[in-house]
C-alpha positions as CSV (number, residue, x, y, z in Angstrom):
1,X,39.3,53.9,-79.1
2,X,38.1,51.1,-76.8
3,X,37.6,48.0,-78.9
4,X,34.6,46.9,-76.8
5,X,32.5,49.7,-78.2
6,X,31.3,50.9,-81.6
7,X,30.8,54.6,-82.4
8,X,27.9,55.6,-84.6
9,X,28.0,59.1,-86.2
10,X,25.6,60.9,-88.4
11,X,26.1,64.5,-89.6
12,X,23.8,67.3,-90.6
13,X,25.5,70.0,-92.7
14,X,24.0,73.4,-93.4
15,X,25.3,74.9,-96.6
16,X,24.5,78.5,-97.4
17,X,23.7,78.7,-101.1
18,X,25.4,81.6,-102.9
19,X,22.4,83.1,-104.5
20,X,22.4,86.9,-104.8
21,X,19.1,87.2,-103.0
22,X,17.4,85.4,-100.1
23,X,15.3,82.3,-100.6
24,X,11.9,83.9,-100.2
25,X,12.5,87.7,-100.9
26,X,14.7,90.1,-102.9
27,X,17.0,91.1,-100.0
28,X,20.7,90.7,-100.6
29,X,22.6,87.9,-99.1
30,X,26.0,89.7,-98.9
31,X,28.1,89.0,-95.8
32,X,29.5,91.6,-93.4
33,X,27.0,94.5,-94.2
34,X,25.8,96.8,-91.4
35,X,23.4,94.9,-89.1
36,X,19.7,94.8,-90.2
37,X,20.3,96.6,-93.5
38,X,19.4,93.7,-95.8
39,X,15.9,93.2,-94.5
40,X,12.3,93.6,-95.7
41,X,8.8,92.8,-94.4
42,X,9.1,89.2,-95.7
43,X,12.4,88.2,-93.9
44,X,11.4,90.2,-90.9
45,X,8.2,88.2,-90.6
46,X,5.8,91.1,-90.6
47,X,2.1,90.4,-90.9
48,X,0.8,90.2,-94.5
49,X,4.2,89.6,-96.2
50,X,4.3,86.6,-98.4
51,X,7.2,84.4,-99.5
52,X,8.2,83.9,-103.1
53,X,10.6,81.0,-103.8
54,X,14.0,81.8,-105.3
55,X,14.4,79.7,-108.5
56,X,18.3,79.7,-108.3
57,X,18.2,78.1,-104.9
58,X,16.1,75.2,-106.4
59,X,18.6,74.9,-109.3
60,X,21.6,74.7,-106.9
61,X,19.8,72.0,-104.8
62,X,19.2,69.9,-108.0
63,X,22.9,70.3,-108.9
64,X,23.9,68.9,-105.5
65,X,21.5,66.0,-105.8
66,X,23.0,65.0,-109.2
67,X,26.5,65.2,-107.7
68,X,25.8,62.8,-104.9
69,X,23.9,60.2,-106.9
70,X,20.6,61.1,-105.3
71,X,17.0,60.8,-106.2
72,X,15.7,64.3,-107.1
73,X,12.0,64.7,-106.3
74,X,10.0,66.3,-109.1
75,X,7.5,67.5,-106.5
76,X,8.4,68.5,-102.9
77,X,6.7,70.4,-100.2
78,X,7.6,73.4,-97.9
79,X,6.6,73.2,-94.3
80,X,6.5,75.4,-91.2
81,X,8.9,74.2,-88.5
82,X,7.6,75.9,-85.3
83,X,10.0,77.0,-82.6
84,X,11.0,80.2,-80.9
85,X,14.4,81.9,-80.9
86,X,15.1,85.6,-80.8
87,X,16.7,85.5,-84.2
88,X,13.7,83.8,-85.9
89,X,11.2,86.6,-86.5
90,X,8.2,84.6,-87.6
91,X,8.3,82.1,-84.7
92,X,8.7,79.4,-87.4
93,X,11.2,78.4,-90.1
94,X,10.2,77.6,-93.6
95,X,11.8,74.2,-94.3
96,X,11.0,70.9,-95.9
97,X,9.9,67.8,-94.0
98,X,8.0,64.9,-95.4
99,X,9.1,65.3,-99.1
100,X,12.5,67.0,-99.6
101,X,13.8,68.2,-102.9
102,X,16.7,65.7,-102.7
103,X,16.2,62.1,-101.6
104,X,18.6,59.3,-100.9
105,X,22.1,59.4,-102.3
106,X,25.7,58.7,-101.3
107,X,29.2,59.8,-101.6
108,X,32.5,57.8,-101.3
109,X,35.3,58.6,-98.8
110,X,38.8,57.2,-98.5
111,X,40.4,56.2,-95.2
112,X,43.9,55.2,-95.9
113,X,43.7,52.8,-98.8
114,X,40.1,51.8,-98.1
115,X,37.1,53.3,-99.7
116,X,33.7,53.5,-98.0
117,X,30.2,54.6,-99.2
118,X,28.4,57.0,-96.8
119,X,24.7,57.3,-97.4
120,X,22.9,60.6,-97.7
121,X,19.4,60.5,-96.3
122,X,18.2,63.7,-97.8
123,X,19.0,67.3,-98.6
124,X,16.3,69.9,-98.2
125,X,15.9,73.6,-98.8
126,X,15.1,76.0,-95.9
127,X,15.7,79.5,-94.7
128,X,18.5,80.5,-92.3
129,X,17.8,82.3,-89.1
130,X,19.4,85.6,-88.0
131,X,22.3,86.0,-85.6
132,X,22.3,86.8,-81.9
133,X,25.1,89.1,-80.7
134,X,26.0,89.5,-77.0
135,X,27.9,92.6,-76.0
136,X,28.3,93.2,-72.3
137,X,24.9,93.5,-70.6
138,X,23.1,93.6,-73.9
139,X,22.0,91.0,-76.5
140,X,21.3,92.2,-80.0
141,X,19.8,90.5,-83.1
142,X,21.1,91.0,-86.6
143,X,18.5,89.8,-89.1
144,X,20.6,90.2,-92.3
145,X,21.2,86.5,-92.4
146,X,17.5,85.6,-91.8
147,X,16.1,84.2,-95.0
148,X,19.4,83.2,-96.6
149,X,18.9,80.0,-98.5
150,X,20.2,76.9,-96.8
151,X,20.6,73.3,-98.1
152,X,20.6,71.0,-95.1
153,X,22.4,67.7,-96.0
154,X,21.6,64.8,-93.7
155,X,23.8,61.7,-93.7
156,X,23.0,58.2,-92.7
157,X,24.6,57.1,-89.4
158,X,27.3,55.3,-91.4
159,X,30.4,56.8,-89.9
160,X,32.3,54.8,-87.2
161,X,35.1,57.2,-86.2
162,X,36.0,60.9,-86.1
163,X,38.4,60.3,-89.1
164,X,35.5,59.0,-91.2
165,X,33.4,62.0,-90.2
166,X,36.1,64.4,-91.2
167,X,36.8,62.6,-94.5
168,X,33.0,62.8,-95.3
169,X,32.9,66.5,-94.4
170,X,35.9,67.4,-96.5
171,X,34.5,65.5,-99.5
172,X,31.2,67.3,-99.1
173,X,33.0,70.6,-98.7
174,X,34.9,70.0,-101.9
175,X,31.8,69.0,-103.9
176,X,29.8,72.1,-103.0
177,X,32.8,74.3,-104.0
178,X,33.3,72.4,-107.3
179,X,29.7,72.8,-108.1
180,X,29.9,76.6,-107.4
181,X,26.8,76.5,-105.2
182,X,28.4,77.9,-102.1
183,X,31.7,79.5,-101.0
184,X,31.6,77.0,-98.1
185,X,33.4,79.5,-95.9
186,X,33.4,77.8,-92.5
187,X,34.6,81.0,-90.6
188,X,31.7,83.0,-92.1
189,X,29.2,80.3,-91.3
190,X,28.3,79.2,-94.8
191,X,29.3,75.6,-94.1
192,X,28.2,74.5,-90.6
193,X,28.0,71.0,-89.1
194,X,25.8,69.4,-86.4
195,X,27.3,66.0,-85.3
196,X,25.1,63.3,-83.9
197,X,27.1,60.9,-81.8
198,X,26.3,57.7,-79.9
199,X,28.3,54.7,-78.6
200,X,27.1,51.1,-78.2
201,X,28.7,47.9,-77.0
202,X,30.2,46.1,-80.0
203,X,27.8,43.6,-81.4
204,X,24.7,45.4,-80.1
205,X,22.2,46.2,-82.8
206,X,20.3,49.0,-81.0
207,X,21.8,52.4,-81.1
208,X,23.1,54.0,-77.9
209,X,21.9,57.3,-76.5
210,X,22.4,60.0,-79.1
211,X,23.6,63.5,-78.5
212,X,23.8,66.3,-81.0
213,X,26.7,68.7,-81.0
214,X,25.5,72.0,-82.6
215,X,27.0,74.4,-85.1
216,X,30.7,73.6,-85.3
217,X,32.6,75.6,-87.8
218,X,36.0,74.0,-88.4
219,X,37.2,70.5,-89.2
220,X,39.6,70.5,-86.3
221,X,36.9,71.5,-83.8
222,X,34.5,68.9,-85.2
223,X,37.1,66.2,-84.7
224,X,37.8,67.3,-81.2
225,X,34.1,67.5,-80.3
226,X,33.3,64.0,-81.6
227,X,36.3,62.5,-79.8
228,X,35.4,64.2,-76.5
229,X,31.8,62.8,-76.8
230,X,33.1,59.3,-77.6
231,X,35.2,59.3,-74.5
232,X,32.4,60.7,-72.4
233,X,30.0,58.0,-73.6
234,X,32.5,55.2,-73.0
235,X,33.2,56.4,-69.5
236,X,29.5,56.4,-68.7
237,X,29.3,52.7,-69.8
238,X,32.5,51.8,-67.9
239,X,31.9,53.5,-64.6
240,X,28.6,53.0,-62.6
241,X,29.2,56.1,-60.6
242,X,30.2,58.3,-63.5
243,X,29.4,61.9,-62.6
244,X,27.6,62.8,-65.8
245,X,24.9,60.6,-67.2
246,X,24.5,60.5,-71.0
247,X,21.1,61.7,-72.0
248,X,19.6,62.6,-75.3
249,X,20.3,66.3,-75.7
250,X,21.8,69.1,-77.7
251,X,25.3,70.1,-76.6
252,X,27.7,72.9,-77.5
253,X,31.4,72.6,-78.1
254,X,33.8,74.9,-76.2
255,X,36.9,75.3,-78.5
256,X,38.9,76.8,-75.6
257,X,38.5,73.8,-73.3
258,X,38.0,71.1,-75.9
259,X,34.9,70.0,-74.1
260,X,31.2,69.9,-74.9
261,X,28.5,71.1,-72.5
262,X,24.7,70.7,-72.3
263,X,22.7,73.3,-74.2
264,X,19.1,71.9,-74.1
265,X,17.0,68.8,-74.2
266,X,16.9,67.3,-77.7
267,X,13.6,68.0,-79.5
268,X,11.9,65.3,-81.6
269,X,10.2,66.1,-84.9
270,X,6.7,66.2,-83.2
271,X,7.9,69.1,-81.0
272,X,8.2,71.3,-84.1
273,X,4.6,70.8,-85.1
274,X,5.4,70.6,-88.9
275,X,2.6,71.4,-91.3
276,X,2.6,72.4,-95.0
277,X,3.2,76.1,-95.4
278,X,-0.2,77.6,-96.7
279,X,1.6,80.5,-98.4
280,X,3.7,78.3,-100.7
281,X,2.4,75.9,-103.4
282,X,4.2,72.5,-103.7
283,X,7.5,72.9,-105.5
284,X,7.6,71.3,-109.0
285,X,11.1,71.2,-110.3
286,X,11.2,72.4,-114.0
287,X,12.1,69.7,-116.5
288,X,15.2,71.6,-117.7
289,X,16.8,71.5,-114.3
290,X,17.0,67.7,-114.6
291,X,19.2,68.2,-117.7
292,X,21.7,70.5,-116.0
293,X,25.3,69.4,-116.6
294,X,27.4,69.5,-113.5
295,X,31.2,70.2,-113.7
296,X,34.0,67.7,-113.2
297,X,33.9,66.7,-109.5
298,X,36.9,65.9,-107.2
299,X,37.0,62.1,-107.7
300,X,36.7,62.4,-111.5
301,X,39.4,65.1,-111.6
302,X,41.7,63.0,-109.4
303,X,41.4,60.0,-111.7
304,X,42.2,62.2,-114.7
305,X,45.3,63.7,-113.0
306,X,46.6,60.2,-112.3
307,X,46.0,59.0,-115.9
308,X,46.8,62.2,-117.8
309,X,49.6,63.7,-115.8
310,X,51.0,60.5,-114.2
311,X,50.7,61.9,-110.7
312,X,50.8,59.7,-107.6
313,X,47.4,59.1,-106.1
314,X,48.2,61.0,-102.9
315,X,49.5,64.0,-104.9
316,X,46.4,64.0,-107.2
317,X,44.2,63.9,-104.1
318,X,45.9,67.0,-102.5
319,X,45.6,69.0,-105.8
320,X,41.9,68.1,-106.3
321,X,40.8,68.7,-102.7
322,X,40.1,72.3,-103.6
323,X,38.9,73.6,-107.0
324,X,41.0,76.7,-106.7
325,X,44.1,74.6,-106.1
326,X,43.3,72.4,-109.1
327,X,42.8,75.5,-111.3
328,X,46.2,76.8,-110.2
329,X,47.8,73.5,-111.0
330,X,46.3,73.3,-114.5
331,X,47.4,76.9,-115.2
332,X,51.0,75.9,-114.3
333,X,50.8,73.0,-116.8
334,X,49.2,75.2,-119.5
335,X,52.1,77.6,-119.1
336,X,54.7,74.9,-119.8
337,X,55.6,73.4,-116.4
338,X,55.9,69.7,-116.4
339,X,53.1,68.1,-114.3
340,X,55.4,66.5,-111.8
341,X,57.4,69.7,-111.2
342,X,54.1,71.7,-111.0
343,X,52.7,69.3,-108.5
344,X,55.8,69.3,-106.3
345,X,56.3,73.1,-106.3
346,X,52.6,73.8,-105.7
347,X,51.6,71.2,-103.2
348,X,54.9,71.0,-101.2
349,X,56.8,74.3,-101.6
350,X,54.1,76.9,-102.1
351,X,51.3,75.4,-100.0
352,X,53.8,74.8,-97.2
353,X,54.7,78.5,-97.2
354,X,51.0,79.6,-97.5
355,X,50.0,77.3,-94.5
356,X,52.8,78.8,-92.4
357,X,51.5,82.3,-93.1
358,X,47.8,81.3,-92.6
359,X,47.0,82.0,-96.3
360,X,45.3,79.9,-98.9
361,X,45.8,79.6,-102.7
362,X,43.3,82.4,-103.4
363,X,45.3,84.8,-101.2
364,X,48.7,83.7,-102.4
365,X,51.2,86.5,-103.2
366,X,52.7,84.2,-105.8
367,X,50.4,83.7,-108.8
368,X,50.6,80.8,-111.3
369,X,52.4,83.0,-113.8
370,X,55.3,83.6,-111.4
371,X,55.5,80.1,-110.2
372,X,55.5,78.7,-113.7
373,X,58.4,81.0,-114.6
374,X,60.3,79.9,-111.5
375,X,59.8,76.2,-112.5
376,X,61.0,77.0,-116.0
377,X,64.2,78.6,-114.6
378,X,64.8,75.4,-112.6
379,X,64.1,73.1,-115.6
380,X,66.4,75.0,-117.9
381,X,69.2,75.0,-115.3
382,X,69.3,78.7,-114.8
383,X,69.0,78.1,-111.1
384,X,69.2,75.0,-108.9
385,X,66.4,73.4,-107.0
386,X,67.7,74.9,-103.7
387,X,68.1,78.2,-105.4
388,X,64.4,78.0,-106.5
389,X,63.4,77.7,-102.9
390,X,65.3,80.9,-102.0
391,X,63.6,82.7,-104.9
392,X,60.2,81.5,-103.8
393,X,60.9,82.8,-100.3
394,X,61.6,86.2,-101.8
395,X,58.5,86.1,-104.0
396,X,56.4,85.5,-100.9
397,X,57.5,88.8,-99.3
398,X,58.3,91.1,-102.2
399,X,56.4,92.2,-105.4
400,X,59.2,91.2,-107.7
401,X,59.6,89.4,-111.0
402,X,61.3,86.0,-111.1
403,X,64.3,86.9,-113.2
404,X,64.9,90.1,-111.1
405,X,64.7,88.0,-107.9
406,X,67.3,85.5,-109.4
407,X,69.7,88.4,-110.2
408,X,69.1,90.1,-106.8
409,X,70.0,86.9,-105.0
410,X,72.9,86.1,-107.3
411,X,71.6,82.6,-107.9
412,X,72.2,82.2,-111.6
413,X,74.0,78.9,-112.2
414,X,77.2,78.4,-114.1
415,X,76.4,76.0,-116.9
416,X,79.5,76.5,-119.1
417,X,81.4,73.2,-118.9
418,X,84.7,74.9,-119.5
419,X,84.3,77.2,-116.5
420,X,83.1,74.3,-114.3
421,X,85.9,72.0,-115.5
422,X,88.5,74.6,-114.4
423,X,87.0,74.6,-110.8
424,X,86.9,70.8,-110.8
425,X,90.6,70.6,-111.8
426,X,91.5,73.0,-109.0
427,X,89.6,71.0,-106.4
428,X,91.2,67.7,-107.5
429,X,94.7,69.3,-107.5
430,X,94.2,70.6,-104.0
431,X,93.1,67.2,-102.7
432,X,95.5,64.7,-104.3
433,X,95.4,62.5,-101.2
434,X,91.6,62.2,-101.3
435,X,91.8,61.4,-105.0
436,X,94.2,58.6,-104.3
437,X,91.9,57.2,-101.5
438,X,88.9,57.4,-103.9
439,X,90.7,55.5,-106.6
440,X,91.8,53.0,-104.0
441,X,88.2,52.1,-103.4
442,X,86.8,54.7,-101.0
443,X,84.0,55.8,-103.3
444,X,82.1,57.6,-100.5
445,X,84.5,60.5,-101.1
446,X,82.6,61.4,-104.2
447,X,80.2,63.5,-102.2
448,X,83.2,65.3,-100.7
449,X,84.4,66.4,-104.1
450,X,81.0,67.5,-105.2
451,X,80.7,69.6,-102.0
452,X,84.1,71.2,-102.6
453,X,83.3,72.1,-106.2
454,X,80.0,73.6,-105.1
455,X,81.7,75.5,-102.3
456,X,84.4,76.9,-104.7
457,X,81.6,78.0,-107.1
458,X,79.6,79.6,-104.3
459,X,76.8,77.1,-105.1
460,X,76.4,78.3,-108.6
461,X,77.9,75.4,-110.6
462,X,75.3,73.2,-112.2
463,X,75.2,70.0,-110.1
464,X,74.5,67.7,-113.1
465,X,77.6,69.1,-115.0
466,X,79.7,68.9,-111.8
467,X,78.7,65.2,-111.3
468,X,79.4,64.4,-115.0
469,X,82.9,66.0,-115.0
470,X,83.9,64.5,-111.6
471,X,82.9,61.0,-112.7
472,X,84.9,61.4,-115.9
473,X,88.0,62.6,-114.2
474,X,88.0,60.2,-111.3
475,X,87.3,57.1,-113.3
């Protein structure tokens, strides 16, 4: 990043709320059904069909507002946002403009050891559009998604790097999953981001020319798109004859090339001709919604893990980044695993293997019951730590119980001191010259003796017992 310039980033995130039915009709919101099967006159925009607001969507919006320290407006208004796309049947979208349900709030991100507040301008309810599909010479429209409830969350332009933007998005992603208001599946489009990026000379108060990068659906692609735009803007400042002038516009990100390209000129709010929807009364949030208790959120859970389980801050952060991961960890502890062992075996060993296979904790072939039993066998010295890794590798590929896996791999440790002492005595007798060198001050040879004993026992001797006996006999 060129130190002569400052980046300004604001993000708009569209979260599909996981209600069973759409925001203004009774059609199902299920993903992956046959095209145009979850439709009715209302979400198709047919004449005479009237919208009726989904109460659950309102409740979920209020929960989000409470989670980000935001003002929740008792009264808000739905408006018509007028624009034409093939996947928008009515020719307008029902959204909120002047008075959204959620007003100003904030959340806190961590960059290294520093914490920073990122302001949230608003979060408003609206309906999703359908989906255009292009197959060869034909373009088709699937309207199953049309009318799915969205919560659009608009940040303040408070982020100054792609790293800050990703930290904000990951925190937002975790919050909506902890609240249970969305599955936040980026691949299925239920958590989508538009990034607004501009660059200005450092010290300048006025914002630079802003571009919007539309509908990016992975953290990696969002980071790439922002960094590409930053470099493009800086080059436009640096070179008078730069081939591509920066103008206010909407751009698309091409994940194959890692570049953005122009999509259309950027509309202003006046272009949408907002006006209150005459078919919907102003929304008045029921009093009981303000009393909703929200679950423990990532930051609170992280602090609890540090205090209650004595975990390091980084480890607690990894475990609380996803509610499913935190649930798995707590199940391990409930089943008897020590918190430190549970943290290490979950966040390092199991997650490492899942990431390699492209899986997540919900699709893990090793459930918490099996991993807790594996940890127990390590803690009671039935197997060694390295043996535990071999067992976990087998559990990842076979439907097998932990004790059966240990027997199958022949990893059960020798813990009988008498049996281990016999092996130690044989090793020392076979290496009298090395024993003399050790006693003469060459203490680095201790590792050699440990290795010989482990080799003689085929790795089955308990390392703690081996160390204890060797120290006793060599002293």
